[in-house]
N, C-alpha and C positions, 0 to 999 in steps of 0.2 A: 403574592408570589412567594414561593418557598425561599427562605434566605440562603439555603445551601443547595441550590439545584445542581451544582456540579461536584458536590462532595457528599456521597452517600454515607450512611453510618457504617461502622465496622459491622460486617455481617458474617455470621458463622456458617462456613461451608461444612461439607460432610465430615471432615476430619476435625471440626472445631476451629476451622480457619477463619480469620476475619478478612473480608475483602471489601471492595467499594462498589458503588452503584453501577450496575451494568447498563443502566438506562441512560447514561450520559456520555458526553464526548470525552471527558477526561479519562484517560486510561489508568485503571487502578494498579497499584503495586501489589501483586499477589504475595502471599506468604504461606509457606508450608505446603505439603502435598507434593505429588509428582510434578516434576518440571518447575517447581517454585522454590521459595525459601528466601532467607535473608542473604546477606553477603556470602555466607558459607553454605547456602542451600544447594541441593543437588541440581543437576542439569538433565534430569531424566525425562526429556521431551520424547513423546512417542515417535517412532520412526515414520518417515514419509511413506505413503503408499506408492506402489509401482506407478511410474509415469504413464498415463494414458495419452500418448502424444497426439494421436489422430483426433480424438474427441475434444481435447483441450485446444488444439490448434484451430479446429473448426469453430469452437465457441469464441475463441479470441478474434478470428476473422469476422465472425457474425456480429461482433460488437461494432463493426464498421458499417453495418446495414443502414443506419440513418444518414450516412454520407454517400449514398448511392449516386446522387446526381454529380457531386464533386468527383467521385471516383471515376465516373464515366468521362468527365472532362480530363482527368489525369490520363486515362487510357487513350483518349483521342490525341492528346498532345504527345504522349509517348509514341504512338503509332506514327504521327507526322515526323517527329524527331528521328526515329529509327529509320524510316523510309529515306529521309534525306541523307542520313549518315551512310546508309547502305549504297545509295547511288553514287556517293563521293568517290570511292575507289574505282568504280567503273569509268568515271570521267578522267581521273588521274591516269588510268590505264590508257585511255584514248590519247592523253597528252604524251605518254611514253611512246605510243605508237607513232605519233606525229614526229617526235624527236628522232626515234630510231629510223623511221622511213626517210626523213630528211637527210640524216647522216649517210645512209646507204645510197640514196638518190644522188647525192653530190659526188659520190665516188664512181657513179656509172657514167658512161659516155653519153653526151647529149645527142639528140637527133634520132634516137631509136625509141621505140615504144617498149613498155614492160613485157608485152607478149613476145615481141621479137627477141628481146634479151633472154627470156626464159627458153624460147625455142633454140637459140644458139647454145645455151648451156646444156640442154638435153642432147643436142647434136654432138656436143663435145664430150658427152658421157658424164657430165657433172650433175646427176639427177638430184642429189641431196641439196645442193645449193639452189637448184631450180625450184625444188619443192618449198624451200624456205622463203624464196622471193615471191613465189606464187601466192603465199598467204598474206603478203604485204601490199599496200597501195603506194606505188612508186611513180615518180616523175623524173626520169634520169637527167642528171645535171642540174636540177632545180634547187636542191638544198632544203632547209627547214622552213616550213610555212609558219612564220611567227604570228601572223594575224590569226590563223586558226588556233594556234597554240595559246595565244592570249585569251581568245574567246573561251576556250575550254577551261583554262585556269580561273578565269573570272567567274564562270558558272560554278566551278568547284568551291570557290571562296564563298559565293552567295549561299550555296547549299549548306556548307558547314556553319556559317553564321546563323542561318535560319534554324538548323538542327540544334545548335547551342541555345538559341532563344526558346525553342519549344521545350528542351530539356530543363532549362531554368524555370520556365513557367510550370512544368510538371512538378518539379521539386518544391516550388513555392506553394502550389495548391495542396500537394500531398502533406506538406508540413502542417498546414491548417487543419486538414482532415485528421491527422494523427493527434495533434494537440487537443482538438475539440473532443476526440474520442477518449483520450486519457483524462481530460478535464471531467467528462461525464463519469468516468470510472472512479475517479477520486470522490466525486460527490456521492456516487452510489455506495462507496465504502464508508464515507462519513455517515450517511443515513443508516447504513447497516449496523455500524457500531452502536448507534443510538437505540437500535431495536434488539440488540443481543441480550440474552438473559445473563444473570450474574454467574451462572455455572460455567459459561464459556470463559470468563476471565479467571475463574478458579483453576483452569486447566492449561493456561498459556502464560508464558512470561511476557511482561510488558515490552521488553526489548525485542522479543520475537514478533509481537504484534506490530510494533513500530517499523520493524524491518519489512514486513509485508506491505504496510501502507506507504512506505517511502522508497526503500531500495528496490523492491520488486516492481512497483508501479513505474519507477524511473526506467528500470531495465525493459519493461514492456514497451514504454514509449520509444526508447532507442531501437529496440528490435523491430517494431512496426515501421518506424521511419526509414530504416535502412533496408530491411528485407523486402518491403513492398516495392520500393523504388527499384531495387536490384532485380527482383523477380519479374516485374513488368518489362523493364528495358532489356533484361537478359533473354527472356523468352521471345520477345518480339525480334530482338537482334538475331537470335539463332534461326528463327523462321525466315527473316528477310535475307540474311546472308546465305542460307541454304538455297533459297530460290535463285539468287544471283549466281551461285556457284554452279548450279545445274544448267543455268543459261550459258555460262562460259564454257564449262566442260563437265559433262556427266561422269567421265572417267575419274577426274580429280575429285569431284564431289563425293563419289562413292568411297574414295580413300579417306576423305574428311569424316564421313559418317561413322567410320570405325570408332571415332572419339566418343560417340553417344553411349553405346552400351558399356564401354570401359568406365566412362565418367559415372554413370548411374550405379554400376556395381561397386566401384571404390567408395563413392559417397555413401551408399547404403551401409556398406561394411563399417566405415569409420563412424558414421552417425549412430549406429546401433551401440557401439562401444562407448561413445562419448556422452550419450544422453543420460545414462545413470549418473555419470560424474557431474553433469550440470545440475541435476536434481540435488545431489549431495552438496554441491557448491553453495546453492542458495539456502539449503537447509542449514548448513554450517554457518553461513553468514548471519542468519536470524539468531542462531544459538549464541554466536559470539557477541552480537549486539545485546542480547539479553544478559550475557555475562558482564559486559562492560557497564550496562545501565545499572544493574543491581549493585555492582561493586562501587560505582561512583556514588549512587544514592546512599549507600551505607559506608562511605569511606571513613567516617569518624569511628564507626564500630569496628571496622577492620583494624584501624590503628590502636584502638583501645585494647583489643585482645591480641595485638601483635600477630595478626594472621596475614601480613603482607606476602610472606613467602608462599603460603598455601594458595592465596588468591592469584599471585603471579604465576605459580606453577600451573594452576587450572587454566589461566588465560593462555599460557604458552601451549598447553595441550590442545585447547580449542583452536588456537591460531594455527597450530601445525596441521590439524585436521582440515581446516579451511584451505591452507596452503596446498596440501596434497590433492584435495578434490579440485581446486581451481587449476593447479598446474596440470593435472591429468586431463581435465576437460579441455583446457586451452591447447595443450600439446597435441592430444589425439585429434581434436577437431581441426587444429592447424595443419595437420598432414594433408588435408584435402587440397589446398592450393598448390603445394609443391607437387603432389601427385598429378593434378590437372596440368600443371606447367610441363612436367616431364612428358605426359602423353601428347600435349600440344607440340612439343619440340620434335617428337618422333613423326607426327603427322606432317609437320613443316618440312622435315628432311625428305619424306616420301613425295610430297607435292613438288618440292624443288627439283628432285631428280626426274620424276615423270614429266613435269612441265617442261623441263629443258629438252627432254627427248621429243616432246610434241612440237616445240618450236623448231627443233632441228628437222623434223619430218614435215613441217609446214602445216600441221594440224591446228596450231595456235600461233598467235602473234606474241611477241615479247611483252607488249603492254598488257595483254590478257593474262599472261602468266603472272606478271607483277601484281595485277589487280587480284588475281586468285590467291596469291600469297598473302596479300593484305586481308582478304576475306577469311583465309584460314586462321589468321591471327584474331580477327573479329569473331570468328566462330568458336575458337577455344577459350577466348577471354570470358565471354558470357557464361560458358559452361563452368569455368573456374569460379566465376562470381556466384553462380547458383550453388556450387559446392560450399563456398565460404558463407553464403547466405544460410545454408543448413546449420552452420555454427551459430549464427545470430538467432535463427528461429528456434533452435533447441533451447538456447539460454532464455529467450523470451517466453517460450511456452512453459518452461520449468517455473518461471516466476508467475506466469498467468495461472498455472494450476494452484499455486499457493494462495493467490488472491481469490480464485474461484472457490477454494475450500473455505475461505473466510466468508465469502458472499453466500455460500450454500449452507452455512451453519444455521441450525434451527433457531428461529426467532422466538421472542416472548409472544404471548397471546395478544392478538390485536384488540384495540379499544372497540367498544360497541359502536355500531353504525349510528345509533341515536342515543348517545349517553344521557344518563340521568344527572340531575344536579341536586346537591344536598340542600335541603331547606327544612324549616321547622314551622309547618302551618302557614306557609306563605311568607314567613319572616326570614331575614337573612340567617344563614347558617351560623350556629354558635359553637359547634364542636362537640356534640354528644356522640361518644364512641362506645360501641357495644360489640363485644366478642361473644358469639353464640356457638358453643360447641366446636370451637376451632381445633383442628388437628393439623399437624405439619411435621415433616421429616425431610432433612437434607438428603438422606439416603433411605430408600424404601425399607431396608432391613434394620434401620436404627431410628425408631420413632423418637421425636424430641418433645413435641407438644401433642397432647391428646385430650379432646373434649374439654377445652378450657373456655370458661364463660366469665365475663366481667363487664361492668358498665361504668363508664366515666362520664359524669354529668358536666355540663358547661360550668366553668368557674372552679371546678375541682382540680386539686393538685394530686396526682396519683404518682406515688413513688414506687419504684420497682427495685428490690434488693435481693441479694442472694449470692451464692458462691459463683465463681467463674464457671461458665458452661451450663448455667442453669436455664438459659433461654431468654434472658432479659432483653438483649439487643435484638433477638429474633422477633420478639413481639413488635418492636419498632419497625423492623423490616416488613413484617406482614401488614402493619398499618399503612405503610407507604407503597405497598405492592411491589417491593423489590423481589419478593418471591410470591408464588401463588399458593393458596391453601390446598391441603389435601382433603379437608372436610370442614363443615360448618361455614360460617360467614362472619364478616365484619361489616358493621353499618356505621355510617357517618350521618348523624341527624336523621336516622331512619332509612337511609338509602344504602343498599348493598354497594360497597366500594367497587365490586367487579363490574357494576353497571355504569360506573362513572369513567370518564376519560382519565388517564393517568395525570395529564397536565392539570385538569381541574382539581383532582384529589390532592396533588402535591402543592398546588398553589394555595390550598387552605391549611397547609401544614408548614410550620417553621421548625428548623432543626439547628441545634448547636451541638457540635461533636467534640469529643475529647481530642480527636485527630483534626486539628485545624487545617483549613485550606484557604490560601490567598493566591490571587493571580498577579501577574506582572502589571502594575498600574499604580495610581496614586492611592493614598489612604481614603480619600473622598470616593474614588471609584469603587473601592472594595466595599465600603459601607453601603453605597448606593446600589450595589448589586442585589441587595435584598428587595428593592422596589424600584424598577426603572421609572424614570420620570419624577422621582421625589425631588422636592424643592431643596434649596440650600438650607433653609430654616429647619426643615424636617430632618435633614442629615445631621445638622448640628445638634438638634434636640436629642436624637438617638445617641450621638457621641457623648453628650453631656450626661445623659441618663445612665449610661453604662461606663462612665469614667474613662472613656477613651480620650476625651478632651483634655484630661489631666496630663497625659504623657505626650500628646500630639504637639503641644506648644513647646516642648523641650527639643523637638526635632528641627533641623535647620529650615525646612520648607513647610512646616506645619502640615496641613491637610493635603498639600501638593507634593509631599514626600513620596517619591516613587519606590515601590516595593518590588523586589524581584519575585519570581514565581515560587521561591522557597520561603520568602519572607525573612531572609537571613539578617536583614538590617533592623529587625525589631525582636524583642525577646519572646519566648514561648508564651508567657503570660499576656503580653501585649497583643500577640496574634489572637489569643483566645478572646480577649476583650473586643477586638475588631469583629470577630464572628458573632459575638453576642450583640454588638451594635447593629450588625446586619440583620439579625433576627428581630431586634427591637423595631427597626425601621419597617420591616415587612408586616408586622402586626397580624399574624395568621390566626385562624380559628382554633387550631390545635398546635401547641408548642411542645417540642420534644427536646429534652436536655439529656444528652448522654455524657455523663461525667464532665459537664460543661465548664466547671470551675476547677478542674484538677490541676491546671498549670498556673493558677494565680496564687498570690500570697494570701495569708490568712486574713489580713486587714482588708485587702481588696475583695476577698471572697465575701466578707460580710456586707460590703457596700454593694457588690453585684447582686447578692441575695435580695437586698432591698429593691434594687432595680427590677429584678425578676418578679418580685411580688407585684409591682405595678404592671409589669408586662403580662403577668398571668391573670390579671383581674378579668373576671367574666369570660375566661377562656379555659379550655381543657388543657392541662399540662401533664405530661409524662416525664418523670425525672428518674433516670437510671443513675444510681449512686452506689459507691462502695463506702464512702465516708458517711456514716449514718448521722453525723452532726448536721449535715446539709439538708436533711429531709425530716427533721423533727416536727416541723409545722405542717407537713403534708396532710391533706384531708383523708387520704387513704393510702396505706402502705401495703404493697403486695410482696410477700416473701415467696420466692420461687426456688424450687429445687427439682432438678431433672425434668424441666419443662412443665411442672405442675405448680399451681398456687397452693402452698401448704398452709399459709396463714394470711389473714388480711385484717386490717383495722388501723387505728391511729397509733401514734408512738406510745402513748401511755398504756392503752389496753394491751398492746402486744408485749410490752415489758412485763405487765402484770400477769400475762398468760404464761410466761416462763418457757416459751417454746423456742422455735428456730431463730426468731428475731432477737429474743433475749440473749441467746447464745452468741449471735453475731455481735450484738452491742457489748456484751461482756468481754468478748475477745478483743474489741477495739479499745475499750475504755477501762473496764474493771480489772483486767489481768493482762496488761501489755507485755509483761515479762514472762508469761507462762510458757513452759516448754511445749513444743508441738510433738 
């Protein structure tokens, strides 16, 4: 297994930028180029595309398709809960009728019937009172029927308890649906990141990417949880309440219907203005996260150059932009609920006035008007909830579009369906690497490597030297298939690496980088990362061979010392020794050393070189070095300039040739004080 599977080599992007492996979970820290840079780099992230609300919302809801059965159960429980809630006011209205009829009956003389009483009132010319009493059920002189009233109230209590139980069950099941959906979305994002090419990470800040994976996904979860529940119950409530209102009084129901077009018009008007602000809110959230992440990562550099003021000012600027977008989005979308409440109050006044007139005329009973007023409240409340749900949905869809943009990013080419395996005549792979007419460019208009050919035999140590930007690290990236070739091919033990699976290819290669990478865990765990399942004896052997054992015993907990993810509790040289021990434990077919001893002291470097000699035995080794003293014993030295091999040979022959290598050597050793 590759000893550095989660730490790719520095790879040069189109602008000469070094990035990390796009094929791994660890998110690289980009440097340079648009939207990237160090602690003082620009924030030139491309502007968000216009929000395609309909398509994004449809896709977001489509992600719930695997939960169709559970969603059906949610709908059934919501229907049951809403039906019971809608029946409740009707029963309470009947209770009001019983009370009002009882009070009126008690005031009437006993011994006469309701019909006789009404006839007497009409004969006396009191038609209005006669009309009102004719709409009621009276028993003159009897008073309130408490038995009937108790029965009605008991049924109302049972209905409301059952309605609450159904609503609780609906919320419980829906929570499971949403969380499973978001769980799957996170897994999809994780898998996607592993399949993305390096060029994607060249164009996006790490903080921006983290914001999409965390903040935006959390916002989607909250939006789905609240908006689905509100949408289902609100729509069903509007339908159920509307039916009951028409049953009670078509006239009053028509007054209530005025609410719907007003609600839709106001909601559409407000949503149209707030949607752009929600997109800007989450875009600025990602940019601010990127700003914070890169400033924190480079906080030492910020202090060294005294740039706290500039960094703080840029933070305040991005924070202000986020504040303005968030304030505008929340304020404008927040106008929906007050507007709906105002419309509801107007409708309430209209219903109260017209209902009172109908009671007075005998067209309705007082309890029916009371029930209708409750229904009017239940009618406008779901409409207001639907309006506020538009707020949540807009925010959630804005986040969903950012996540979908990540998921829709072009992926690296897929592994072959039936991958080949490297071998040498049936024997285990030994690491013969051959470049055959290889051409490559990060940018089509700027060729870097063209028609390069070389062969590295098993057991050979191939050193690659040259000035910065010559293409040394690019060769390593091409071996590992971090980038795909534009022409030619690379073979490992005679097999084209493009016909192998990336996992198989990289498991045969070990890598030690100048930029060390350690994860949060013990020293033992960090070394064992090179080969899962390695025994304690093998781990100790690797540590002793690479002189890790020498400094580990000075630590309080020895091999059980816990490192943080930055490895800040060990020195830079000690971190590099740990990565070398990891490579030693892996014992790959091909070993790649990219300035692997640049952070260790001279004495330790000599010791490590001896350990590397044992490690390189009968294996192909590629050594990228600027310090030529470290590669004097290499079997083959390649001198690269502008993506081409301009010289090759061993140390002695290249010095004798007096060419590019001799000039590099002289610059380092013969004339250290020469003016440039």
